[in-house]
C-alpha positions as CSV (number, residue, x, y, z in Angstrom):
1,X,0.0,0.0,0.0
2,X,1.5,3.4,-1.0
3,X,1.7,6.3,1.3
4,X,-0.9,8.1,-0.8
5,X,-3.4,5.3,-0.1
6,X,-3.2,5.5,3.6
7,X,-6.5,6.7,5.3
8,X,-5.8,9.4,7.8
9,X,-8.6,10.8,9.9
10,X,-7.7,13.9,11.9
11,X,-10.7,15.9,13.3
12,X,-8.5,18.9,14.0
13,X,-6.1,18.8,11.0
14,X,-5.7,17.5,7.5
15,X,-7.4,14.2,6.7
16,X,-6.7,11.9,3.7
17,X,-9.5,9.7,2.2
18,X,-9.0,8.4,-1.3
19,X,-11.4,5.4,-1.1
20,X,-14.6,5.7,0.9
21,X,-15.4,2.0,0.5
22,X,-12.2,1.0,2.1
23,X,-12.8,3.6,4.9
24,X,-16.2,1.9,5.6
25,X,-14.6,-1.6,5.6
26,X,-11.7,-0.5,7.9
27,X,-13.8,1.3,10.5
28,X,-17.1,-0.7,10.3
29,X,-19.2,2.1,8.8
30,X,-22.3,0.8,7.0
31,X,-23.2,1.9,3.4
32,X,-26.1,4.3,3.4
33,X,-28.0,2.0,1.1
34,X,-28.2,-0.6,3.9
35,X,-30.5,1.6,5.9
36,X,-34.3,1.4,5.1
37,X,-34.3,4.8,3.4
38,X,-37.6,4.2,1.6
39,X,-39.4,4.5,4.9
40,X,-38.4,8.1,5.3
41,X,-41.0,10.7,4.2
42,X,-38.5,12.4,1.8
43,X,-34.8,12.1,0.9
44,X,-32.4,15.0,1.1
45,X,-30.4,15.7,-2.1
46,X,-27.2,14.8,-0.1
47,X,-28.6,11.3,0.3
48,X,-30.0,11.1,-3.2
49,X,-26.7,12.1,-4.8
50,X,-24.4,9.9,-2.6
51,X,-22.7,12.7,-0.7
52,X,-24.0,11.1,2.5
53,X,-22.3,7.7,2.0
54,X,-22.4,5.8,5.2
55,X,-24.0,5.4,8.6
56,X,-24.0,3.7,12.0
57,X,-27.4,2.6,13.3
58,X,-29.4,5.0,11.2
59,X,-32.1,2.3,11.2
60,X,-32.8,3.3,14.9
61,X,-33.6,6.8,13.8
62,X,-35.7,5.7,10.9
63,X,-37.7,3.4,13.2
64,X,-38.3,6.2,15.6
65,X,-39.5,8.5,12.8
66,X,-41.9,5.7,11.5
67,X,-43.3,4.9,14.9
68,X,-43.6,8.5,16.1
69,X,-41.2,8.0,19.0
70,X,-38.8,10.6,20.5
71,X,-35.2,10.9,19.2
72,X,-32.5,13.5,19.2
73,X,-30.3,15.0,16.5
74,X,-27.0,16.4,17.9
75,X,-24.4,18.6,16.2
76,X,-22.3,21.7,17.0
77,X,-19.7,23.9,15.6
78,X,-16.3,25.1,16.7
79,X,-16.8,28.9,16.7
80,X,-13.6,29.8,14.8
81,X,-15.1,31.8,11.9
82,X,-18.1,32.3,9.6
83,X,-20.1,29.5,8.1
84,X,-18.8,28.2,4.8
85,X,-20.0,25.5,2.4
86,X,-18.3,22.7,4.4
87,X,-20.1,23.6,7.6
88,X,-23.3,24.2,5.6
89,X,-23.4,20.5,4.7
90,X,-23.6,19.5,8.4
91,X,-26.1,22.2,9.2
92,X,-28.4,21.1,6.4
93,X,-28.3,17.5,7.6
94,X,-29.0,18.6,11.2
95,X,-32.1,20.6,10.1
96,X,-33.3,17.8,7.7
97,X,-33.2,15.0,10.3
98,X,-34.7,17.2,13.0
99,X,-37.6,18.2,10.7
100,X,-38.4,14.6,9.8
101,X,-40.6,14.2,12.9
102,X,-42.4,16.4,15.4
103,X,-41.0,14.1,18.0
104,X,-37.4,15.1,17.2
105,X,-35.4,17.6,19.2
106,X,-32.2,19.2,18.1
107,X,-29.1,19.8,20.3
108,X,-26.6,22.3,19.1
109,X,-23.3,22.7,20.9
110,X,-21.1,25.8,20.7
111,X,-17.7,24.1,21.0
112,X,-16.0,27.1,22.7
113,X,-13.7,24.9,24.8
114,X,-12.5,23.1,21.7
115,X,-12.0,26.4,20.0
116,X,-9.8,27.5,22.9
117,X,-7.9,24.2,23.0
118,X,-7.3,24.0,19.2
119,X,-7.3,27.7,18.1
120,X,-6.7,29.6,21.3
121,X,-9.9,31.6,20.8
122,X,-11.0,33.3,24.0
123,X,-14.4,32.3,25.3
124,X,-15.9,35.7,24.8
125,X,-14.7,35.9,21.2
126,X,-16.3,32.5,20.7
127,X,-19.6,33.9,21.8
128,X,-19.5,36.6,19.2
129,X,-18.7,34.1,16.4
130,X,-21.4,31.7,17.7
131,X,-24.1,34.3,17.3
132,X,-23.1,34.7,13.6
133,X,-23.1,30.9,13.2
134,X,-26.6,30.7,14.7
135,X,-27.8,33.4,12.4
136,X,-26.8,31.2,9.4
137,X,-28.3,28.1,10.9
138,X,-31.6,29.8,11.5
139,X,-31.6,31.3,8.0
140,X,-31.1,27.8,6.6
141,X,-34.3,26.7,8.2
142,X,-33.7,25.6,11.8
143,X,-36.8,25.9,14.0
144,X,-35.7,27.9,17.1
145,X,-38.5,26.2,19.2
146,X,-37.0,22.7,18.6
147,X,-33.4,23.2,19.4
148,X,-31.4,23.3,22.7
149,X,-28.4,25.6,22.1
150,X,-25.6,25.8,24.6
151,X,-21.9,26.7,25.1
152,X,-19.7,23.9,26.2
153,X,-18.1,26.1,28.8
154,X,-21.5,26.8,30.3
155,X,-23.2,23.4,30.2
156,X,-22.3,21.7,33.5
157,X,-23.9,18.3,32.6
158,X,-21.5,18.1,29.6
159,X,-18.5,19.0,31.8
160,X,-19.5,16.4,34.4
161,X,-19.9,13.7,31.8
162,X,-16.4,14.5,30.4
163,X,-14.9,14.2,33.9
164,X,-16.7,10.9,34.5
165,X,-15.7,9.6,31.1
166,X,-12.0,10.3,31.8
167,X,-12.0,7.2,34.0
168,X,-12.8,5.1,30.9
169,X,-9.8,6.1,28.8
170,X,-6.1,6.0,29.0
171,X,-3.5,8.2,27.3
172,X,-2.4,5.3,25.1
173,X,-6.0,4.8,24.0
174,X,-6.5,8.4,23.1
175,X,-3.2,8.4,21.2
176,X,-4.2,5.3,19.3
177,X,-7.4,7.0,18.2
178,X,-6.2,10.5,17.5
179,X,-2.5,10.3,17.1
180,X,0.0,12.5,19.1
181,X,-2.0,15.6,20.1
182,X,-1.9,18.2,22.9
183,X,-3.7,16.9,25.9
184,X,-6.2,19.7,25.7
185,X,-7.5,18.2,22.4
186,X,-7.8,14.8,24.1
187,X,-9.9,16.4,26.8
188,X,-12.0,18.3,24.2
189,X,-12.8,14.9,22.7
190,X,-14.2,13.7,26.0
191,X,-16.2,17.0,26.2
192,X,-17.6,16.1,22.7
193,X,-18.6,12.7,24.0
194,X,-20.5,14.6,26.7
195,X,-22.1,16.7,24.0
196,X,-23.2,13.6,22.1
197,X,-24.7,11.8,25.1
198,X,-26.2,14.9,26.7
199,X,-29.7,14.3,25.1
200,X,-29.9,11.0,26.9
201,X,-29.7,12.4,30.4
202,X,-32.8,12.5,32.6
203,X,-32.9,16.4,32.2
204,X,-33.7,15.9,28.6
205,X,-36.1,12.9,28.8
206,X,-33.7,10.1,29.3
207,X,-32.2,7.5,27.0
208,X,-33.3,7.8,23.3
209,X,-31.9,7.2,19.9
210,X,-29.5,10.1,19.0
211,X,-28.2,10.9,15.6
212,X,-25.0,12.8,14.9
213,X,-24.4,14.0,11.3
214,X,-20.6,14.3,10.6
215,X,-18.0,14.5,8.0
216,X,-15.9,11.4,7.5
217,X,-12.9,12.9,9.3
218,X,-15.0,13.2,12.5
219,X,-15.4,9.4,12.8
220,X,-12.8,9.1,15.6
221,X,-15.2,11.1,17.9
222,X,-18.1,8.8,17.0
223,X,-16.1,5.6,17.7
224,X,-14.8,7.0,21.0
225,X,-18.3,8.0,22.1
226,X,-19.9,4.7,21.2
227,X,-17.2,2.9,23.1
228,X,-17.8,5.2,26.2
229,X,-21.6,4.7,25.8
230,X,-21.0,0.9,26.0
231,X,-18.9,1.2,29.1
232,X,-21.4,3.4,30.9
233,X,-24.6,1.8,29.6
234,X,-25.3,0.2,33.0
235,X,-24.9,3.5,34.8
236,X,-26.8,5.8,32.5
237,X,-28.8,3.5,30.2
238,X,-27.2,5.0,27.1
239,X,-28.2,3.9,23.7
240,X,-25.2,3.9,21.4
241,X,-25.3,7.1,19.3
242,X,-26.1,6.8,15.6
243,X,-24.3,8.7,12.9
244,X,-24.5,9.6,9.2
245,X,-21.3,10.4,7.3
246,X,-20.8,12.8,4.4
247,X,-17.8,13.0,2.0
248,X,-15.3,15.8,2.6
249,X,-15.9,18.8,0.3
250,X,-12.9,20.0,-1.7
251,X,-12.0,23.7,-1.7
252,X,-12.6,25.7,-4.9
253,X,-9.1,24.9,-6.1
254,X,-10.1,21.2,-6.2
255,X,-7.1,20.2,-4.2
256,X,-8.0,19.8,-0.5
257,X,-10.8,19.8,2.0
258,X,-12.7,23.1,2.2
259,X,-11.2,24.7,5.3
260,X,-10.9,28.0,7.0
261,X,-7.2,27.6,6.6
262,X,-7.4,28.4,2.9
263,X,-9.7,31.5,2.6
264,X,-9.3,31.9,-1.2
265,X,-10.5,28.4,-1.8
266,X,-13.5,28.7,0.5
267,X,-16.9,30.2,-0.1
268,X,-18.3,31.8,3.0
269,X,-22.1,32.3,3.5
270,X,-21.2,35.9,4.5
271,X,-19.0,36.6,1.4
272,X,-19.9,39.8,-0.5
273,X,-21.2,39.1,-3.9
274,X,-18.1,40.6,-5.4
275,X,-15.8,38.3,-3.4
276,X,-17.9,35.2,-4.1
277,X,-18.0,36.0,-7.8
278,X,-14.2,36.2,-7.9
279,X,-13.8,32.9,-6.2
280,X,-16.3,31.1,-8.4
281,X,-14.9,32.4,-11.7
282,X,-11.4,31.3,-10.5
283,X,-12.6,27.9,-9.4
284,X,-11.1,24.6,-10.7
285,X,-13.1,23.0,-13.5
286,X,-13.1,19.9,-15.6
287,X,-12.5,21.8,-18.8
288,X,-10.1,20.9,-21.7
289,X,-7.0,22.9,-22.7
290,X,-8.8,24.7,-25.5
291,X,-12.4,25.6,-26.4
292,X,-12.1,23.6,-29.6
293,X,-10.9,20.5,-27.8
294,X,-13.8,20.8,-25.3
295,X,-16.4,21.1,-28.0
296,X,-14.9,18.0,-29.6
297,X,-14.2,15.8,-26.6
298,X,-16.5,17.3,-23.9
299,X,-15.6,18.3,-20.4
300,X,-15.2,16.2,-17.3
301,X,-17.9,17.3,-14.8
302,X,-16.9,14.5,-12.4
303,X,-13.8,16.5,-11.3
304,X,-15.2,20.0,-11.7
305,X,-15.8,22.0,-8.4
306,X,-18.5,24.0,-10.1
307,X,-20.5,20.9,-11.0
308,X,-19.7,18.7,-7.9
309,X,-19.1,21.0,-4.9
310,X,-21.3,23.9,-5.9
311,X,-24.2,22.7,-8.1
312,X,-24.6,19.0,-7.0
313,X,-23.8,19.4,-3.4
314,X,-25.4,22.8,-2.7
315,X,-27.2,25.0,-5.2
316,X,-29.1,23.0,-7.8
317,X,-32.0,21.1,-6.1
318,X,-33.7,19.8,-9.3
319,X,-32.2,16.4,-10.2
320,X,-33.4,16.6,-13.8
321,X,-31.8,20.0,-14.4
322,X,-28.6,18.7,-12.8
323,X,-28.5,15.7,-15.2
324,X,-29.0,18.0,-18.2
325,X,-26.2,20.3,-16.9
326,X,-23.9,17.2,-16.6
327,X,-24.6,16.1,-20.2
328,X,-24.2,19.6,-21.6
329,X,-20.7,19.6,-20.1
330,X,-19.9,16.0,-21.0
331,X,-20.8,16.4,-24.7
332,X,-19.1,19.8,-25.1
333,X,-22.4,21.8,-25.6
334,X,-21.3,24.2,-22.8
335,X,-17.8,25.7,-22.2
336,X,-16.5,26.5,-18.7
337,X,-16.9,30.3,-19.0
338,X,-20.6,29.9,-19.9
339,X,-21.0,27.2,-17.2
340,X,-19.6,29.5,-14.5
341,X,-21.8,32.4,-15.6
342,X,-24.9,30.2,-15.4
343,X,-23.9,28.8,-12.0
344,X,-23.2,32.3,-10.7
345,X,-26.8,33.4,-11.5
346,X,-28.1,30.6,-9.3
347,X,-25.5,31.0,-6.5
348,X,-25.7,34.8,-6.4
349,X,-29.5,34.7,-5.9
350,X,-29.1,32.1,-3.2
351,X,-26.4,34.1,-1.4
352,X,-28.4,37.4,-1.6
353,X,-31.5,35.7,-0.2
354,X,-29.6,33.9,2.5
355,X,-27.8,37.0,3.7
356,X,-31.1,38.9,3.8
357,X,-32.6,36.1,6.0
358,X,-29.6,35.8,8.3
359,X,-29.7,39.5,9.2
360,X,-33.3,39.1,10.3
361,X,-32.2,36.3,12.7
362,X,-29.8,38.2,14.9
363,X,-32.1,38.8,17.8
364,X,-33.4,35.2,17.7
365,X,-29.8,33.9,17.7
366,X,-28.8,36.1,20.7
367,X,-31.9,34.9,22.6
368,X,-31.2,31.2,21.9
369,X,-27.6,31.6,23.2
370,X,-28.7,33.5,26.3
371,X,-31.4,31.1,27.2
372,X,-28.9,28.5,28.4
373,X,-26.2,30.8,29.7
374,X,-25.2,30.6,33.3
375,X,-25.5,33.7,35.4
């Protein structure tokens, strides 16, 4: 096996996944097709188009939806900057699974302790960023009446769980899961385990199926938490948390995971239209060397960030139109400049509308954050 084929999962750094099938085999993730998806009232485009590729125990959530029983959907964000397309994926999954049933409750953690441990962001600065993040989440469709929002540093139940869970792990175990990391990151992983299992405490209705939507690089957190839930099942009655996994989104250069570490390759939901347009018209495509060659041989939409990361994953909901767009590129009926111009019309309208909505959500975001703040 070559070095380039090695699977590397780093929730805080750079991950490397070339083969998602091998990832599932190596870590025991089930293919998304193995879940009874037909029993869901509707399928999100991320599922229909294969971006959500795997799961652990999703059948428990689908059963709860079908039988009208309570379940929780848990996610969070490390408040280190504005929402971008990578974080939008998880946000949409969170909203989708919460909206599948009136019996579902969302739990949203502001991971300010992790932001401090990983990025040295002061807690008060995290609060300001968190308000902006919540504005985006609400603008994307989150129902403020069906979500419990909290800051890790303020949620005593999470901190207590993290301390309790510390008895179940050793330094060698954490190093085996995460590699050699500063101890603060190891402890933030235990805090995340507390986040994931918080919905099952008596204060929130007791044990229940809980779903965590994550990117593939976050699986170490899921495996750690499921192991901890097994060890403390007798004490707390925990049900092992379920998870769905989405593929890592490349940046607009087509070369790496979309990350705040590369601002020119990342599309923020708060970008000005001028900035967003510049990034999109500079994005990596699947075009040929010349227009003549592309008209003759066609493009390769499978590797194009405009087609895959922007249209397929985010901005073109209609499957029929997406298929037509694919074949226009594949057969050379459209060149990259025209493609980018057409895509920009769709994306600019979406960004303008989203930014209008998010500004209307500021007061609601502040209220959500303050409702669960210690005084």
